[in-house]
N, C-alpha and C positions, 0 to 999 in steps of 0.2 A: 376266786377268793384271794385275799392278800395273805401270803404265808411268810414265815421266817426266811425261807430260801429266796423268795422274790425280793424282800427288803435287803437281804445281805448281798444279793447279786447286782445291785445297782452300781453304776460306774462312779468313780471318785473324780468326777469332772464338774465344772460349773454347768448349771442348767436350770430348767424349770420342770417342776413335777405337778401332776394333776391327780387328784383323788376323784374317782367316779362312782356313781351309785349302780344299783342292779340294772337300771335302764340305760346305762351308758351316758347319763347326764353328768356334767362336771360339777362336783360339790365344792372344790377348793383348788385354787392355783397358788403355788408358792415358788420362790426362787431359792437357789442354793449355790454357795461357792463350791461345796462338795455334796453332790446329790446323795451318795450313800450315807454319809454322816448325818445330813439334815433329815432325811426320811427315817433313819434309825431312831432319831431323837423323839419321834412321835410314839414309839412303841416300847413296851417291856416284853422280854422274850421268855420269862419263866412265871409260872409253870407252863403256860402257853401264851401265844401272842395276844397281847391286850393293850389298849391305849395307855399311854403314860399318864398316871394320875395327877401329875403336877401341872399338866396343861390346862388352859382355860376350859370351862365347862362346854362352851360352844364347840371347841375343837374336839373335845372328847366325844361329843354327840356326833360330830361330823365323821369321825373315825369309825363309829359304830355303824353308820350308814354306808361307809365306803366298802366297795367290793373289788375295786381294781385301782392300781396305781400305774400311771404312765409318766414318761419323762422325755424331755428334749434336751440334748446336749448342745451347748453353745461354746464359743471361744473364750469368753471372759465373764466375770461377775457383772460387769456393766451391761453386756449383751443380755444376760439373764434378767437383769432389772428391767430393761426395755421390753423384752418379750413377755415377762410376767404382767406388766402393765397392759400391754396390747391384748393378751389373752383374757384378762379380767374384764376388759371393756367389751370384747367380742362375745365371750361365753356366758357372762352374767352368773358366775358361780354362786351357789346358795349361801356359802359361808364366808365369802370375801366382802369387805366393805366396798360399797359402790357409790362413788361421788360422780355425778353426771354433769360435765360441762366440757364438751368436745369442740367448742368454738375456737377458731383461730382469729385473733383480733387484728384489725388493720393497723398499719403504720403509715406515717407520712414520710416520704423520702425525697432527697434532693441529690441529683447527680451533677457534681461540680465539674465533670469532664466536658459537659456541654458548654458551648460559647455563651448561650443565654439560658441558664438553667431554670426549670420550673418545678414546683412541688407536685408530687403524684401520691396516690394511695396504693398500697400493696399489702398483701397478706403474707408475702414470702420475703424473708430477710436473707440477702445474699451478701457475703463479705466481698467488697470490691473497693479498690482504692478510689477515693474521691466521692464515694457515695455515703451519704449520712442519713440516719433514720431517727425519727422521733415517735415515741409511742411505747406500748400499744395504746390504742384508743378503743375501748369496748363500745363506746357510742360517741356520736357527735363529730367523727372525723370528717365526714362529707360537709357538714355545716361549717366546720372550722375552715376547710379549704375553700368552700364557696365564698365565705366572708373574706378570706385573704385575697381572692381574685377580684372581688368586687371593690376592695379597698385599695389595693396596690396595683400599679400599672405594669404587671408582668405579662409574659406571653400567656394568653388566656386558655388556649387549647393545645393539646399535644400535637395534633395534626397540622397546626399552623406554624410550627417551628421552622419548617423548610420552605415556606411560601416565599415567592419572589416579589410580591407586591402587598401593600397594606390592605387589611380587610376591614370589615364593619366595626370590629372592636377599636381600631384606631380612630374611626370617625366618632365613636361613642366616648372617646377619651379614656378608654380602659386599657389601652396598650400603646406603647411608644414606637411600634413598628420597627423592631430591630431587623426585620426582613428587608427593609429599605435603607438600613444603616442610619436611621433617624436618631438613634441613641447609641452611645459608646458602651463598650463592655464595662468600663469603670463606673459610669453613671447607673447602668443597669444593676451592677453589683451593689451599689448604695441602696437602691430600692429593695433589692433582694434581702439585704441584711436587716432592713426595717421590718420586712415581712417575717423574717426568721425570728426576730425579737417578739413579734406578736404571737407566733406559734408557741414560743417558750413561755410567754406571759400573756394569756388570752385576755387579761384585764385591759390591756392596751387596745385590743381589737373591739372589746365590748364598748369601751368609751366612744370609739369612732363610730360604731354602729348605732349607738344611742343618739349621737348627734345627728346622723343621717335620718334616723327614724323621726326625730322631732321636726326636722325640716320638711319631711314628707307629710307629716300630720298637719303642719301649718299650711301647706299647699293643698290640703284636703285630698291627698293621694293616699287614702286610708288602706286600700288593699295592699299596696306596696309596703306601707308602714307595718301592717299586720304580719306580712311575710318576714320582715326584718326582726320583728319582736319574737317570732317563732325561732328564727335563727339564733338570736341572742339567748333565748331560753335553752336551746340545745347546747350552745357553747358553755353556758353557765353550769350545766350539769357535769361538765368535765372537771370542774373545780370542787375540791372538798374544803369547806371552810373550817379552819382550826386556828387556835391561838399560838401554835408552835412557830417559832422563828427558826427556819432551817437556813442558817446563815452560810454554812459551807456549801460549796458547789459539788455536793455528793449525789450519787444516783443509787437508788435501791429499788428492788421489788419486794413487797411485804405481803405475806400470806397469813391470814388469821382464820381459825375455824372454831365454831362454837355450836353447841346443841342445847335444847331446852327440854329434852325428854320426848318431844313429839316430832321435831324437825331440827335440821341443822343448817348452818349457813357457812359458806366459804367467802371471805372478803379479801379482795386483792387491791393493793394500793401501789401506784407507780409514781416514783419520785425521780425526776431528772434535773440535774444541775441545781439541786436545792429547792426545786419547786414541785408541788403535787400536780402532775399533768392529767391524771385520770384515775378512775377506780372502777371496780366492777364487783358483782357478787352473784352467787347462785345458791339456790335452796336445794337441799336433799332431804329425803323423807325416811330412807331405810336406816334405822338406828340399831337394829338388833345385833349387828356385827361391828358396831362403831368402836374403834380404838383410835385415840387422837394421833398417836405416832404413825400409825399406818395410813390414816387419813392425810396427814401432811405429806407423807411419801407419795401417795397416789396423786394428790393434787399437783405437786411440783413436777413430777415426771410427766403427767398428762398435759400440763400447761405448756411445757417446753418440748413436747414430742414433735410438734409441728412448727416450732419457731425458735430462732436462736435467741438466747438471753443477751440483752444489750447492757447488762450490768454485771459487775464483778462481785456484788454482795447481795445476798438474799436474806431477809430478816423473817424470823418466825418466833412465836412465843414458846414453842416447844420443839424439842429435838425430834426430827423425823426418823423413822426406821431406815437403816442402811444409809446413814448420812454420808459417809465417806464415798460410797459408790455413786450416790446422787451427785455429789460434788465433782466426781471424776466424769460422769456423764455430761454435766453442764460445761465443764472445762473443755471437753472434747468438742462440744458444739460451738463454743465461743472462740476456741483456740487460745484461750487465756485462762489463768487460774480463777475459778469461781468458788466463793466460800458461802456456806450457810451459817449465819450467826444467830444465837439465842441471847440477845442482850439483856442484862439485868439492871443497868443504870445508864444515865446520860441520855442524849438525844435519841439514839437508836431505840432505847427502851421506851421512850415516850411515843415514838412513832408506832411501835408495836402495840402499845396501850391504846393509841388512837384507833388502830385497826380493830382491836377487840371491842372497843366501845361501839364502833359501827356495826359489828356483829350483833351486839345487844339490841341496838335500835332496830335493825332489820328484823330480828326475831320478834320484837314487840309489835311491829307494824304489820308483819305478814299475817294474813287472815288464816284461820284454821277451819273455815266452813267446808271448803272442798276436801281438806284433809280428813275431817271427821266422816264425811260422806264416803270417801274412798277407803277409809279404815273399815267402815261398816260393810262395804262391798267386798273388801278383801276377806273379812271373816265369813260373810255369807257364801262366797264362792271358793273358800279355802285356798286363796292365792298365796304364792310364796312370799310376796312382798306387797306393800301398799303401792298401788299404781300411780306414781308421780308422772311418769312419761308413758303415753299410750300412743301406739300407731294403729290406725284404723284403715281397713282395706275394703274396697268394693270394685266391681268391674261393670261395664255398661256396653251394650251392643244392640243392634236391631237385626234380629234373625241372623245373627252371626256376622253382620257387616259392621265395619268400622269399630272393631273391639278395642276398648281402652281399659286400663287399670288405673286406680287412683289410691293414693295414700295421704291421709291427713294426720297431723300430729298435735296432741294435747299435752302440754307440759306445765307443771307448777301453776295450774289454775287458769291457763289461757291457751289460745291457739298459737302454735309455733309455725307461722305461715311460711317462713323461709325454708322449712323442712317439707312442705307439701310437695308431692311428686305425681306426675302423670306418666303412664307407661303405654306405649303402643304395643298391642298384643297381636299374636298371629293366630292363635287357636280360636275356633268358632263356638265351642261349648263352654258353659260356665265352669265346669269342673276343671278342665285343662287351663282355662284362662286364669283361674285363681292359683293354680299350681305355678304357672309361668310367672305371674305377678309376684308371688312370695319368693320364688327361687331367685328372681332378679333382685329383690330386696336383700336376701341373704348374701348374695354375691357382693353387696356393698357394706357388709358388716365391719370390714377392716377400717374403712374411712369414716363410716357412720355407725357406731356400735348399736346393738339392739336396745329396745326400750324395756320397761318393766312388764308391759302387757301388749299383746296383739289382740285387737278386737276385729272380728270378721263379720261383715254383713252377709249372713247366710246361715245355713243349718249345720247339723252335726257332721255331715260328710265333708263340708269345706273346712270345718274346724280340725277334723282328723288329718286332712291334707297338711295343714299348717303344723300340727304336732309331729307328723312324720318327717317333714322337711327340717324342723328344728332338731329333732332327735338325730337325724343324719349328720348334722353339724355339731352335735354335742352342746347346743345352746340351751340354757336353763331359764326360760321365761314362760309366763303363763299365756294360755290362749283361751279366749272366750268368744263365742259366736252369739249373735242376736238375729232372730229370724221372725218375720211377720207370718203368723200362722192363721189358718182359717178354722172355724169351729167344725167339729165332726158333723158331716151332713146327716148322720143317723141320729144325732141328738135331737131332742124335741124342739119344736119351732120357737117356743117362748124363750128357751135358753139361748138359741142361736140369735134371736133378735136382740136380746139383752147384751150378749157377748160381743158380736161383731168380730172383726179381725183383732188379734192380740199378738203381743210379742212374747216369744219364748227364748229363754237364755240357756245356752249349752255350755257346760264347763266339765272339768275332770270328774266332778262328783255326780254328773248326770245332767238333768235338765230341770228347769223350774219356770213357773209363771208367777210374776209379781203383780200386785195391785197396780192399776193404771196410775194411781197417785203416788206410788212409791218413789221417793227421791232418787234412789239408786237406779231404778229403771229409767227414770226421766233423764238421768245423766248419761246412761248408755245410749238412750234414744237420740240424745243431742249429738253424741259423737257419730252414731250411725247415720243420722240425717245429714250431717255435714259432709261425710265422705260420699254419700249417695248423690247429693247435689253437685259436688265437685266432679264426680265421675260422669254424671249426666252432661254437665257443661262441657267437659272434655270430649265426650262422645259426639255431641252436636257440632262442636268446632271441627272435629275430624271429618264428620259426614259432609259438612259444607265444603271443606277442602277437597275431599274425595270427589264430590259432585263436580267441582270445577275441573279436576283432573280427568274425570270421565268425559266431560264436555270437550276438553282439549284433545283427548285421544280419538274421540268419535270424529271430530273435524279432520283428523289426520288419516281417517279411513280404517280405524280399528273398530270392528263390530262388537256387539254385546257378548256374543259367545266367546270370542277371543279374549275380551276383557276378563270374563269370568274365569277362563282358563289360566290367564296370567296371574290373577289375584289368588286363585286356588293354589298355584304353584309357589308364588313368591310371598304371598301373605299380605303385602301392602304396596302402595304406590312408591313409598320411599325405597323399598327393596328393589322394585323394578328399575328405579332410576339409578341404582348402584350396580345392577347386574352387568356382568361381562357379556361379550358377544357369544362366547361359548355357552354360557348359561341360558341366554335367550334362545339359542338354537334348539334347546331341548323342548321348547314350548311352541315356537312359531317358525314359519318359513323365512327364507332369505329376504323376500320383499318387505315383510313386516319388520324384520330386524333393522333394516335401514331406517324405517319410520321411527322405531323405538330409540335408535341411537341418536336421531335428531331430537327426539323428545327429551332425552337425558341431558342435552346441552342447554335446554331452556330453563 
């Protein structure tokens, strides 16, 4: 229980505090310049300890559920800000606002320290003399760079920079062969500057691509023309059309957030040297804890957690919480002073208004069909939040052989295929395989925070494993399982014939069976079937690979009994290949060790 003595005993240092419920799940994470003073502000001490009545109702409700308070001391308020953001993403507290967009966007960079520089794509910005970055590009960066290299005669591939003779690209007239000194550094630089202008102003590039597309179409080379058209479309998506004339060569990152009562949108606009270079947006669904100033704080900290800000000015329509500390955090990353401005007039205000208008358009266009269905499911299963992002798990094996785990992800009404994952597992039974699979996912929560919901392909026992693992980590997300059940063999024959196999749903409130035409069940089945097919495909691929490994080892004189012994001890062929000589000695004799050491080299 939280007592007066506990609250008054907290240290007077910067840090992060966590309120936890009776089950040890984190309800709320906050930061403080002074932990004792901040946590004391939540309470009144007379006549007995009770929540401060001036706090928002949701916070008062949280305090009534809280049974423990924990804290972590850090060196500075900025460190507290960063740790708070990280813990919110990892633990999914019930009463914190949750905006989900953990992507790091790619940049295009150019290293002028090279004799013949070329453009590259990176997701990591590192301050280095002579290295220049453009971006971020939420989409279209590869299409833009492909178009640059097909239009300008630069060094086409990174691996070709150190070649000593001209390659195929020279024969195709797409490279001037600096490797054979057929072009001077000065002439190369002229072409490089033209390409640089095209990156800054993609309209130049689109005009050149359109001309090439028309020539290809005239020659009836339609497949090539279609590919160019797709490339043009991707590059055009980078540009945001507006009537604003940004005459000054200024650079800004602009963030705007809006909600319509059912969903919210974060819109980001990136302006470099007076030009809109790209934009992006993400939808979020959980509005019950929404507070605009906290949303801006979380978005800005999250966005720059994994990347250096390349601008000195960030524009928002509303002041974020802890603005001065966010500015200090950004300034430390850029090693220059960064300011957050809330403009009221002039060009900057018009740019912010443009970002807000885009929020309105996105909210209008985004469909509510899946949202309504997911809201109904959340009510039916008494979920903590409407599941916008769902991770679905299954494993596959054949009598314990070639076990694999699979995770697929559904987010904002579509499959997030870049987040799909396969896991090679070592355990032979389904129970321990699922535990291993989920524990490995939990280990990755720091770099890839948890979703709103875990869906398990299996029964209640597997669901309880997931609950246990999450409780051990203090992570506050829902877990649902869906399992194909068979009718009770003791039931009458007619009912069995009518019923056949059916799906049963397991959740915190118990279990239920829905009508086969229920849209909520159909949605869960869609997710389950996707992960099942993904797991099965992974298992087949692994079996094929393992059968080739078996064949290879058999040819080297390793018998079936020894193979089973090795696999039983090491779990997989990959582990056998990495095993040391001392580890192999525990399983096989000296003669076979030499065979296996040769096998490891192949």
